[in-house]
PASEBA-1860 file (N, C-alpha, C; in nm, 3 decimals):
! residues 120
1> XXXXXXXX> 2.867/9.170/-5.619/2.781/9.111/-5.522/2.720/8.984/-5.576 ~ 2.728/8.880/-5.494/2.665/8.756/-5.536/2.545/8.729/-5.445 ~ 2.441/8.684/-5.506/2.320/8.651/-5.430/2.323/8.504/-5.393 ~ 2.292/8.475/-5.268/2.286/8.335/-5.226/2.155/8.275/-5.273 ~ 2.165/8.167/-5.339/2.044/8.099/-5.382/2.027/7.975/-5.296 ~ 1.902/7.940/-5.274/1.871/7.823/-5.192/1.834/7.707/-5.282 ~ 1.881/7.592/-5.244/1.852/7.473/-5.324/1.710/7.424/-5.295 ~ 1.665/7.337/-5.380/1.532/7.279/-5.363/1.524/7.203/-5.231
9> XXXXXXXX> 1.629/7.134/-5.192/1.630/7.059/-5.066/1.614/7.152/-4.947 ~ 1.676/7.270/-4.952/1.663/7.365/-4.843/1.518/7.416/-4.832 ~ 1.455/7.444/-4.946/1.316/7.490/-4.945/1.222/7.382/-4.892 ~ 1.245/7.258/-4.931/1.162/7.147/-4.882/1.181/7.131/-4.731 ~ 1.304/7.140/-4.684/1.331/7.130/-4.541/1.262/7.242/-4.464 ~ 1.264/7.363/-4.518/1.198/7.476/-4.454/1.048/7.454/-4.444 ~ 0.986/7.409/-4.552/0.842/7.387/-4.553/0.804/7.276/-4.454 ~ 0.881/7.168/-4.453/0.853/7.059/-4.359/0.869/7.106/-4.215
17> XXXXXXXX> 0.972/7.183/-4.186/0.996/7.234/-4.050/0.882/7.325/-4.005 ~ 0.839/7.415/-4.092/0.728/7.505/-4.059/0.600/7.424/-4.036 ~ 0.576/7.322/-4.118/0.458/7.238/-4.102/0.459/7.164/-3.969 ~ 0.573/7.105/-3.934/0.583/7.033/-3.807/0.567/7.127/-3.688 ~ 0.629/7.243/-3.694/0.617/7.339/-3.586/0.473/7.387/-3.571 ~ 0.405/7.410/-3.683/0.265/7.452/-3.679/0.176/7.344/-3.617 ~ 0.202/7.218/-3.653/0.126/7.107/-3.594/0.147/7.099/-3.444 ~ 0.270/7.115/-3.400/0.301/7.108/-3.258/0.233/7.220/-3.181
25> XXXXXXXX> 0.241/7.341/-3.231/0.175/7.455/-3.166/0.024/7.434/-3.165 ~ -0.032/7.386/-3.274/-0.175/7.360/-3.281/-0.219/7.254/-3.184 ~ -0.141/7.146/-3.170/-0.173/7.038/-3.077/-0.170/7.088/-2.933 ~ -0.070/7.163/-2.898/-0.061/7.218/-2.762/-0.180/7.309/-2.735 ~ -0.216/7.393/-2.830/-0.332/7.480/-2.813/-0.460/7.402/-2.799 ~ -0.478/7.296/-2.879/-0.598/7.215/-2.872/-0.608/7.144/-2.737 ~ -0.496/7.086/-2.688/-0.497/7.020/-2.558/-0.529/7.118/-2.446 ~ -0.476/7.237/-2.453/-0.503/7.338/-2.352/-0.650/7.379/-2.355
33> XXXXXXXX> -0.706/7.397/-2.473/-0.844/7.444/-2.486/-0.945/7.336/-2.447 ~ -0.913/7.210/-2.467/-1.009/7.104/-2.441/-0.984/7.032/-2.308 ~ -0.894/7.084/-2.227/-0.864/7.021/-2.099/-0.990/7.019/-2.013 ~ -1.022/6.901/-1.960/-1.141/6.887/-1.877/-1.116/6.941/-1.737 ~ -1.225/6.972/-1.670/-1.215/7.024/-1.535/-1.317/6.959/-1.443 ~ -1.357/6.836/-1.477/-1.454/6.764/-1.395/-1.385/6.715/-1.267 ~ -1.450/6.730/-1.153/-1.391/6.678/-1.030/-1.386/6.524/-1.033 ~ -1.314/6.469/-0.939/-1.301/6.323/-0.931/-1.440/6.260/-0.917
41> XXXXXXXX> -1.462/6.153/-0.992/-1.587/6.078/-0.987/-1.551/5.930/-0.979 ~ -1.597/5.864/-0.876/-1.552/5.728/-0.849/-1.655/5.623/-0.889 ~ -1.603/5.512/-0.935/-1.683/5.395/-0.968/-1.607/5.274/-0.914 ~ -1.678/5.186/-0.843/-1.615/5.070/-0.781/-1.663/4.942/-0.846 ~ -1.571/4.848/-0.865/-1.604/4.716/-0.918/-1.549/4.610/-0.823 ~ -1.640/4.526/-0.774/-1.595/4.415/-0.690/-1.534/4.308/-0.779 ~ -1.424/4.256/-0.733/-1.356/4.153/-0.810/-1.359/4.019/-0.739 ~ -1.252/3.949/-0.750/-1.238/3.814/-0.698/-1.231/3.811/-0.545
49> XXXXXXXX> -1.290/3.708/-0.488/-1.278/3.683/-0.345/-1.189/3.561/-0.327 ~ -1.088/3.575/-0.242/-0.998/3.463/-0.213/-1.003/3.435/-0.063 ~ -1.001/3.309/-0.027/-0.996/3.272/0.114/-0.860/3.210/0.143 ~ -0.793/3.265/0.242/-0.666/3.211/0.288/-0.681/3.191/0.438 ~ -0.682/3.066/0.477/-0.707/3.025/0.615/-0.841/3.082/0.660 ~ -0.844/3.166/0.763/-0.971/3.217/0.816/-1.007/3.356/0.763 ~ -0.932/3.407/0.666/-0.959/3.542/0.616/-1.001/3.538/0.470 ~ -1.086/3.637/0.434/-1.134/3.652/0.297/-1.077/3.782/0.241
57> XXXXXXXX> -1.024/3.775/0.120/-0.963/3.890/0.054/-1.052/3.928/-0.065 ~ -1.101/4.051/-0.064/-1.189/4.101/-0.171/-1.114/4.205/-0.252 ~ -1.093/4.178/-0.380/-1.030/4.276/-0.469/-1.136/4.374/-0.516 ~ -1.102/4.502/-0.511/-1.192/4.608/-0.555/-1.114/4.699/-0.649 ~ -1.170/4.722/-0.768/-1.107/4.814/-0.861/-1.177/4.950/-0.848 ~ -1.096/5.053/-0.823/-1.147/5.188/-0.805/-1.115/5.265/-0.932 ~ -1.218/5.320/-0.997/-1.203/5.399/-1.118/-1.228/5.546/-1.085 ~ -1.144/5.635/-1.133/-1.169/5.778/-1.125/-1.208/5.824/-1.264
65> XXXXXXXX> -1.337/5.842/-1.288/-1.386/5.883/-1.419/-1.382/6.033/-1.439 ~ -1.340/6.109/-1.339/-1.330/6.254/-1.352/-1.197/6.294/-1.415 ~ -1.182/6.424/-1.437/-1.060/6.478/-1.498/-0.952/6.507/-1.394 ~ -0.993/6.543/-1.274/-0.897/6.580/-1.170/-0.850/6.459/-1.091 ~ -0.729/6.469/-1.040/-0.674/6.365/-0.954/-0.736/6.376/-0.815 ~ -0.730/6.266/-0.741/-0.780/6.263/-0.603/-0.672/6.203/-0.514 ~ -0.655/6.261/-0.397/-0.556/6.212/-0.302/-0.629/6.159/-0.179 ~ -0.562/6.072/-0.105/-0.616/6.015/0.019/-0.758/5.962/-0.002
73> XXXXXXXX> -0.776/5.882/-0.106/-0.907/5.825/-0.139/-0.933/5.709/-0.043 ~ -1.038/5.722/0.038/-1.068/5.619/0.136/-1.184/5.532/0.088 ~ -1.159/5.401/0.081/-1.259/5.303/0.040/-1.292/5.219/0.161 ~ -1.421/5.198/0.185/-1.464/5.119/0.299/-1.557/5.009/0.251 ~ -1.544/4.893/0.312/-1.632/4.781/0.283/-1.692/4.731/0.413 ~ -1.817/4.683/0.407/-1.884/4.635/0.527/-1.957/4.506/0.497 ~ -1.939/4.410/0.588/-2.013/4.283/0.587/-2.068/4.269/0.728 ~ -2.200/4.275/0.740/-2.265/4.275/0.871/-2.205/4.388/0.954
81> XXXXXXXX> -2.149/4.356/1.072/-2.092/4.462/1.157/-1.944/4.485/1.130 ~ -1.882/4.398/1.052/-1.738/4.410/1.029/-1.710/4.505/0.913 ~ -1.612/4.592/0.933/-1.572/4.684/0.825/-1.424/4.664/0.796 ~ -1.388/4.700/0.673/-1.249/4.698/0.630/-1.229/4.821/0.543 ~ -1.119/4.889/0.559/-1.096/5.008/0.477/-0.952/5.015/0.429 ~ -0.934/5.091/0.322/-0.802/5.112/0.264/-0.799/5.254/0.208 ~ -0.682/5.315/0.208/-0.667/5.451/0.157/-0.564/5.452/0.044 ~ -0.604/5.509/-0.070/-0.513/5.527/-0.182/-0.444/5.662/-0.168
89> XXXXXXXX> -0.313/5.664/-0.185/-0.240/5.791/-0.176/-0.281/5.887/-0.286 ~ -0.289/5.838/-0.410/-0.321/5.925/-0.524/-0.387/5.841/-0.633 ~ -0.495/5.896/-0.690/-0.562/5.832/-0.803/-0.583/5.939/-0.909 ~ -0.502/5.937/-1.016/-0.514/6.039/-1.120/-0.649/6.033/-1.191 ~ -0.682/6.140/-1.262/-0.803/6.142/-1.342/-0.798/6.037/-1.451 ~ -0.912/5.976/-1.479/-0.926/5.872/-1.583/-0.829/5.757/-1.560 ~ -0.811/5.720/-1.433/-0.722/5.610/-1.398/-0.798/5.511/-1.310 ~ -0.737/5.396/-1.290/-0.795/5.295/-1.203/-0.685/5.229/-1.123
97> XXXXXXXX> -0.724/5.175/-1.007/-0.629/5.104/-0.924/-0.705/4.995/-0.848 ~ -0.643/4.882/-0.828/-0.706/4.773/-0.756/-0.651/4.767/-0.613 ~ -0.743/4.756/-0.518/-0.708/4.744/-0.377/-0.769/4.615/-0.324 ~ -0.729/4.575/-0.206/-0.782/4.454/-0.145/-0.832/4.485/-0.005 ~ -0.957/4.448/0.023/-1.016/4.459/0.155/-1.015/4.320/0.219 ~ -0.989/4.313/0.348/-0.977/4.185/0.418/-1.088/4.174/0.522 ~ -1.156/4.058/0.520/-1.268/4.033/0.610/-1.251/3.897/0.678 ~ -1.326/3.878/0.790/-1.331/3.749/0.858/-1.449/3.666/0.808
105> XXXXXXXX> -1.540/3.729/0.731/-1.656/3.660/0.675/-1.651/3.672/0.523 ~ -1.727/3.586/0.456/-1.733/3.589/0.310/-1.793/3.724/0.265 ~ -1.718/3.803/0.187/-1.764/3.936/0.148/-1.841/3.942/0.015 ~ -1.900/3.831/-0.028/-1.974/3.832/-0.155/-2.083/3.939/-0.156 ~ -2.147/3.964/-0.043/-2.255/4.064/-0.034/-2.209/4.191/0.037 ~ -2.080/4.216/0.035/-2.027/4.335/0.102/-2.078/4.463/0.036 ~ -2.096/4.564/0.117/-2.129/4.696/0.066/-1.998/4.776/0.066 ~ -1.964/4.832/-0.051/-1.839/4.907/-0.062/-1.870/5.048/-0.110
113> XXXXXXXX> -1.788/5.143/-0.066/-1.809/5.282/-0.104/-1.681/5.362/-0.087 ~ -1.670/5.469/-0.163/-1.566/5.569/-0.140/-1.627/5.668/-0.042 ~ -1.563/5.686/0.072/-1.621/5.771/0.176/-1.554/5.907/0.187 ~ -1.445/5.928/0.115/-1.383/6.059/0.118/-1.254/6.064/0.040 ~ -1.215/6.187/0.005/-1.088/6.210/-0.065/-1.052/6.357/-0.050 ~ -0.931/6.392/-0.086/-0.889/6.532/-0.089/-0.828/6.563/-0.223 ~ -0.821/6.691/-0.255/-0.758/6.731/-0.381/-0.610/6.751/-0.357 ~ -0.528/6.693/-0.445/-0.382/6.705/-0.425/-0.332/6.847/-0.449
END
């Protein structure tokens, strides 16, 4: 009977493989344990206003500071009696997207808000 002996390279490969596998399992466990569960939380930033002929275009950046995604996010802007709205199909958690609202008046003093959303 002959005993199979393992070379040093095989032992090093085994140790490295076990170490990498342990790190991967640990990382997956850590991500699962620390996953946030905060609902969508919106923050709006008014951006540049552009005038093209008789219309004013207001860029608005919508931030979702929550952990959960939001669907059908409706943003509305108002200048005097005129309103403009846009709906985002999906805004993931900790993401941002820029939309454009269109007005017939200069929207520098526009009031903007997220008026509703649904959970995907």
